[in-house]
N, C-alpha and C positions, 0 to 999 in steps of 0.2 A: 788216596791222594797221591798226586804225582810228586816225584822227587826232583824234577828238573825245573821247578819254578824259578823264575828270575825276575829281577826288578823291571826289565823292559817290557815283558809281556808280549813282545813282538813289536815290530816296526814303529818305534817312536810314539807308542800309545802311552798316555799317562797311567800310572799305577793307582789302583784304588784298594785300600786296605779296609777290610771289614773285621772288626773285633767282635766275635760272637761267643755265645754261651748262655746258660741259664742265668736267672737273676742271682746276684751275689757272687758270681764267678770272677769278678774283677776285671771284666772287659773294659769298662770305662777308665779305670785306673791305669791299666796297661796301655790303652789307646792314648791317653793323655801323656804318658811318659814317652811314647814314640813320637807323638806330635811335638813335644818340647824339643826333641832332637832334630826333627825334620822341618818343622815350621809349616807343615801342610794344613790346608783348610780342614776343619773338623766339624762333624755333626754328631750330636748325641741322639741316638735313635728314639729314646724316650720322649724327646721334645717334638717328635713328629706324630705321636699318637693323637688321634682325635679325642675330644673330651669324653665321648661315649665309651671309648676303650679304657681310658683312665678311670672313669667312674665304675665300670664293670670290675676292673682289677681291684680297686679300693674296696669294693663290696665282697671281695674274695671269690669272684667268679672268673674262671679261666676264659681266655679269649678263644674263639673258634677260628677256623680258617677264614670264614667270611669276614670276621672282624679284622683280620690281619692283612688282607689283600690290599686295601686302600693305603694302609700305613706303609707296607712294603713298596708299593708303587711310588709313593711320595719320596721315599728314600732313594729309589732308583732314579726318579726324575731329578732330584737334587744332584746326584752323582753325574748323571748324563749331561746336565747343564755345564758342569765343570769339565767333564771329559771333552765336550765340544770346544771348550776354550783351551784344551791342552793342559789342564791343571790336575795334579794328583790330589787324592782325598783320603781322609780317614773317617770312618763312621763306626758307631757301635750299634749293634742290633742283635737280638737273640738268635735270629736266623736258624731256628730250631730244625726245620725240615729242608731237605734238598730242594723241594719245590719253591720254598721261600728264597733260598739262595739263588735259584735260577732267576727269580724276579730281580734280585739285587744285581746280578751279573748283567742285566740289560742296561744298567747305568754306565758300564764301561767294559770294554773287551778284556782289559788287563785287571781283573779283580782277584785279589788274594785274601783268603780267609784265615784268621788267627783264632782258633778255637780254644778258649779258656776252659779247660776241663779238669775236674778234680773231685775232691771229696764232698759228698752231699752234706755232711755234718758241718764242714767249714762254711759252705754256702749258707746253711741255715743260721749259723752263728753270725755271719756277716749281715744277713738280712734282718736279723733280730736287733742288731745294734745300730741301725740307721733309720733315718726318716725318709721313707719312700712309699709311693702309692702301691707298690707290689708287696702284699703281705707274705710272710713265710709260709702260710698255708697253701700258697699256689706253687711252691717249688716242685712238689711231687707231680703236678700236672705238666709242668715244663719238662721234667725229666722223662715223663712218659711220652711226650711229644718229640723229644730230641732224637734226631738222626745224625750220627757222627759223619764227619766229612767222608766222602766216597773217594775211591781211587782216581776217578776222573775229575776231581775237583782240585784246583790249585789252592793249597793251604798247608797249615801245620797246626799241631796241637801244642799247647803250652800248659804247664802246671802252675796255676796261680798261687800255690803255696810257696813258690820261689820268690825271692826279693824282686820288687818291681823293676829296679835298674837292671837286674840280670835278665828278666823277661824281655825288656826293651832291647837289650843287647842281642839276645837270641834272635829276635825278629829281624833286626837290622842286619845281622850277620847272614841269616838265611836268605835275605833278599839282596845281599851285597850293597847295602846302603850304609854309608859311614856317618851320616849326619846331614846338616843343612846343605842343600844344593848350592853350587857356585853361582 
């Protein structure tokens, strides 16, 4: 991943933040903390899953690439609509493979990924203590699918074991964003 990511992403394009990682990694929690500081429009990726995907996961069956393409396209379309209006966004999405992130980048030229990566046992503990359609039994399939951010992708890794306020501050500092826009 490149080290020269900046908030402008080039010529006055709105910035689109994608908080990514496996289930239980804290991506929604960190994304919400950043949203509270910036006030940007937010989309929870889970809300974009079609009912068939949710049912499949509830049954403990991992999604396939073909299950994910339409979901990823809907997130990219949501972002593109706001990009066209010049509005920055924040979304959460597992974004496990580079090919999936390529789809998400179609939503806006200036897309920056925040990968919540950490300890598998912490993720399992978090998954076991919440009410969510994704059962802990699917974590291993997500970890098997996960491709870390590549050197040519704009983004950063964060450790979700850190306090949420610290994680939000790290993201804002990396992108030179101080809080709500004027």
